[in-house]
C-alpha positions in Angstrom: -12.9 1.9 -3.8 -11.9 -1.6 -2.7 -9.5 -3.0 -0.2 -6.1 -3.4 -1.9 -6.8 -0.9 -4.7 -3.7 1.0 -5.8 -3.8 4.7 -6.4 -1.3 7.2 -7.7 0.2 9.2 -4.8 -1.3 12.7 -4.8 1.3 14.0 -2.4 4.6 15.7 -2.8 6.8 12.6 -2.6 5.5 11.1 -5.9 9.0 10.4 -7.2 9.9 8.3 -4.2 6.4 7.0 -3.4 4.6 6.7 -6.7 1.6 4.7 -5.3 -0.5 4.1 -2.3 -2.5 0.9 -1.5 -5.7 1.0 0.5 -5.6 -1.4 3.4 -8.9 -0.9 5.2 -11.8 -3.3 5.0 -14.8 -2.4 2.9 -16.9 -2.3 6.1 -15.5 1.2 6.7 -16.2 2.6 3.2 -18.7 5.1 4.6 -15.9 7.0 6.3 -14.3 10.0 4.7 -10.8 8.7 5.0 -8.9 5.7 3.8 -6.1 3.8 5.6 -3.2 3.5 3.2 0.3 2.2 2.9 3.0 3.9 0.7 4.5 1.8 -2.1 8.1 3.0 -2.4 10.2 2.6 -5.5 12.3 -0.5 -4.7 15.5 0.9 -6.3 15.6 3.8 -3.8 15.8 1.7 -0.6 18.0 -1.2 0.5 15.7 -3.7 2.1 16.2 -7.5 2.2 13.4 -9.7 1.2 11.3 -9.9 4.4 7.7 -10.3 5.3 7.6 -6.7 6.5 8.8 -5.4 3.1 6.5 -7.1 0.5 7.5 -6.3 -3.1 5.1 -5.8 -6.0 5.3 -4.6 -9.6 3.0 -1.8 -10.6 3.0 -0.5 -14.2 6.4 -2.1 -14.6 7.9 -0.5 -11.5 9.2 -2.6 -8.6 7.8 -1.2 -5.3 7.9 -2.1 -1.7 5.2 -1.5 0.9 6.4 0.7 3.8 4.6 -0.7 6.8 6.2 1.9 9.1 4.6 4.9 7.4 0.9 3.9 7.3 -1.4 6.9 7.0 -5.0 8.0 6.4 -6.0 10.2 3.5 -9.3 11.7 2.5 -10.9 9.5 -0.1 -11.4 12.6 -2.2 -7.6 12.9 -2.5 -7.1 9.5 -4.1 -8.8 9.8 -7.4 -9.6 6.6 -9.5 -7.8 3.3 -8.7 -5.2 2.4 -11.3 -4.3 -1.2 -10.2 -5.3 -3.8 -7.6 -3.3 -6.0 -5.3 -6.3 -8.2 -4.5 -5.0 -11.4 -6.1 -4.3 -14.2 -3.7 -0.5 -13.8 -3.6 -0.4 -10.1 -3.3 -3.2 -10.0 -0.7 -1.4 -12.7 1.4 1.8 -10.6 1.3 0.0 -7.4 2.4 -1.8 -9.1 5.3 1.3 -11.0 6.4 3.2 -7.7 6.6 0.5 -6.1 8.7 0.4 -9.2 10.9 4.1 -9.2 11.4 4.0 -5.5 12.4 1.4 -5.9 15.1 1.9 -9.5 16.3 2.9 -10.1 19.9 6.3 -11.6 20.1 
C-alpha cells in the first residue's frame, strides 16, 4: 500500500464517495491504520476550481478530494489498490491541497 494509492470506498457512502486516497507517508506503513481523503463524485458538489478542491479522473469518473473530511481507516478495510495518484501532477495537487489547509495565513 503506497502513498497516493486509490481504493474503493468500503463504507456506506460509496455512491457519493466512490474512492479514498491514502495520504500518509510510507514511513508509517507499520501502523494498522491509514490516513485517507475521500474522493467525492464531482457532479454531486458545486466547488469552483481551487487548490483546496483538486480534481481527478478515476475509472472515467470525475472526483474531487474533500480535504475537510480526512479520516483514518484500518488498512484491512481498504482491500487492494485500484489506481494511483502518484504521478507528478496529481501528487502536486494533493500536497498543495494539504498545504493550503494547514498553512499559516
